[in-house]
N, C-alpha and C positions, 0 to 999 in steps of 0.2 A: 819325742820332741813336742813341746807344747805349741798349741796354735795361737795363743794370746800374744805371742811376739810378732805374728804376721798379720794381726787384726788391724793395727793402725794404718798399714799401706792401702788395704781396700777402702777403708773408710775416708781416707785422705783422697783417694782417686774419685770416690762418689762425691765428696764435698767440692773438688775442683770442677767436675763435670756440672753439677747444679749451678755453680757460681757462674760458669761460662754461659749455661742456658739463660740465667736470669740476665746476664749482661747483654745477650742477644735480644731478649724480649723487650729490654728497656730502650734499645736502639732501633726496634722494628717500626717500619712506617707503613704497615698494612693498613688498607682502607676497608671499612665495613660497609655492606650494602645499605644503601639508603631505602627506607621504607616506601612503598609505592604510595602515591598521592591518592587519597580516597576520592570517589566520584562526587561532584558538586550536588547540592541540594536540588538543583533544577533537573540534573541527570536522574537522580533517584526518583523523582516525581514524574518523569516522563516514560511513556510507552507507546507502541503503535501496533497496527494490524495491517496485514495485507491479505486480501481474500479474492476468491474468484467468485463471480456472482452470476445469477440467471435471473433475468428480469421477467416478470409475468404481469403484463398490462391488465387491468381491471376495467370493467364497465365498457363505455363507449370506446375507449382507447383500445381495449382488448379486442374489440370487434374489428379494429381497423389494421393493428400491426400485430406481427407475431412476437413470440418470446425472443429474448436477446441474450447475449452472453458477453461478459466483460470483467474487468477488475475494479476493485474498490480498496481504498486505504483510509486510515483514520490515525489521528494523533490524540493522545489523552494526556492531560495534565491533572495529577492527582491533588485533590484539595485537602486531603487529610493524610495522616501517616499510615493507616492500614490501606488506604486505597479504595474505600467504599464509595467515595464520591469523587467525580472527575468531570472535567470539561472536555467535551469531544468535538474535535474538528474533522469532518468527514468529506471525502471526494471520490466519486466513481464514474465510469463510463461504460456503456454496453454498445455493441453493434447489433441492431435488431433487423437487419436485412440489407443484403447488397445483391448487385447485379453487375454483370460485365458484358461488353460487346466489343467487336472489332469494327473500327470505322476508318475511312481513308484519311491519311495525314494531310493530302492536298486534294485540289480539285481533280487531278488526273486520276486518283484512286489507285495508283500503282503502289503506294507504301501504305500499309494497313498497320494501325496500332490497337492496343488493347486499352480500353477506357473502362475503369471500374467506379461504380458509384456505391457509396456506402452510407447507411443511415445510422446516426448516433443519438443516444440520450445520455445526458450526463447530469449529475446532481452535485451541489455543494451545500453542506449543512454545518450548523453549529448548534450545540446544546449540552445539556447535563446527562450523566449516566451514573447510575447506581449499580455496584457490583458487590456480591457477596465475596468477601476477600479471603475465605479460608475453605479448605475441603478439597476433595477429588473432583467435585463438580461445583463449578461457581457461576451460578445464573447471574444475569444481568438484564437491565432495562435501560431504554434511553429514549430521549425526545429531542427534537430539534426544529429550527426553522432555517430556510435557505431558499435555493433557486433550482429549478429544472431548466435544462437547455436542450433543445431539439435542433439538430443541424444535419445537413446531408452535403457530402463532399464528392466530387468526381475528380479522378486523377489517371494520368497516363501511366501504365506499368511498363517496366522493361525498356524504358526509353533511351537508356544510356547517358542521360543527362545528370550532372552532378548536383544540379539544384532543382529538386522535384518540385518545389514551390511555384516554379514558373510553369509547371504542366499540370496544375491542379486549381480547382475552383470550388467555392462554396455556392451550392445551388439555392439553398433555402436555409434559414435559421430563425428561430424564435425562442423565448424564454418566458417562464411564468414563476412566480413566488410558490413556495412549497413548505408544508411542514411534515415532519416525520415521527413515527413511533417504532421502536425497535425492541427485540428481545432475543436472547440467545444463552449459550453457555460457554464458558472456558473450561477445558480439560487440560490440566498441567501435564506436560510432558517431561520437563527438567526444569532446573532453576532458571527462570527468566524466559521460558518458552512454553506456550500453550496453544492447544488446538482451539480454533474459534468456529462455532457453528451457530447460525442464527438466521433471522428473517427481519427485513426492515420494510415498513409500509410507508410509502411516499405519496402525499396527497398534493397534487399540483392544480393550478387554475387553468383558465382557458389558454389554449395555445394551438398553433398550426404547426404541421410537420408533414413529412413525405414518407412514402413507403416504396418498396420495389415496385415499378410500374407506374410511378407518378410523374415521371419525366417521359415525354414522348418526342422523338426525333423527326423533324421534317426537312430533310436535306441539311442546309446550313442553319436552320432554325430549330429551336426546341419549345415545346409547351409544357410548362409545369403546373400541375393540378394538385395543390396542397389540401390536406385534410384538416378539419378542426374538431376539437372537442372541448366542451364546456368545463370538463374537469380531466385531469391526467393523473389517474390514480395507478400506481405501479407497486407490486410486491417484489422485493429483491431477496432472494434466497442466497445466503452466504456461507462459504467454507474456506477457512484459510488458517492463518498462524497470528498469535499475538506475541510480540517481542518486548520484553521489559517486565519489571516486577509488578 
């Protein structure tokens, strides 16, 4: 029996199936995925760092106050495509000493509360930064101008009040202009994430400040004895992360 007489039937079945599939494709209303929107030019040129810092006072300031610990953050806006030149906006704060004592809440002395006094040093700066943009180790240098702020606050801890600002006060504050020089390295961990290790030198002018023991209690009265330095130089040792290209 010849197979040629049965050949038209399978071919006809295949033709019918293909025409049916084509008809279904022509009436399909399937949607295609839209491409994701690329980041803006501003986002591509922006990056930031968050670092833990240790303050090391220098000169006369170093003779009066101890080392402190805190956090520092910076925002960078790249001026070129490679990221070699940027504008840096920095801000940081350190706690360079605190003390606590229990004092009576009223004249009867039956209720005692814990009062904590903390001494802070903060800085705000703006300036240029140059970074070597390629390689496993990317050194950088920066400079800036800004301000240093010294302030001391006392607050009642564990008071149960919802508004802690009603139970705190600023005992002393002062500020001075400052200029900075910094250097360090970025060590890439992954795309958009790097380890940041460096040091920044802050040179401030004349300012008054307190340290632990500068506030003396005499019953319901206190005596504040501020210290003063003709220049307030501090070295900030930094370690943290940089986020962004």
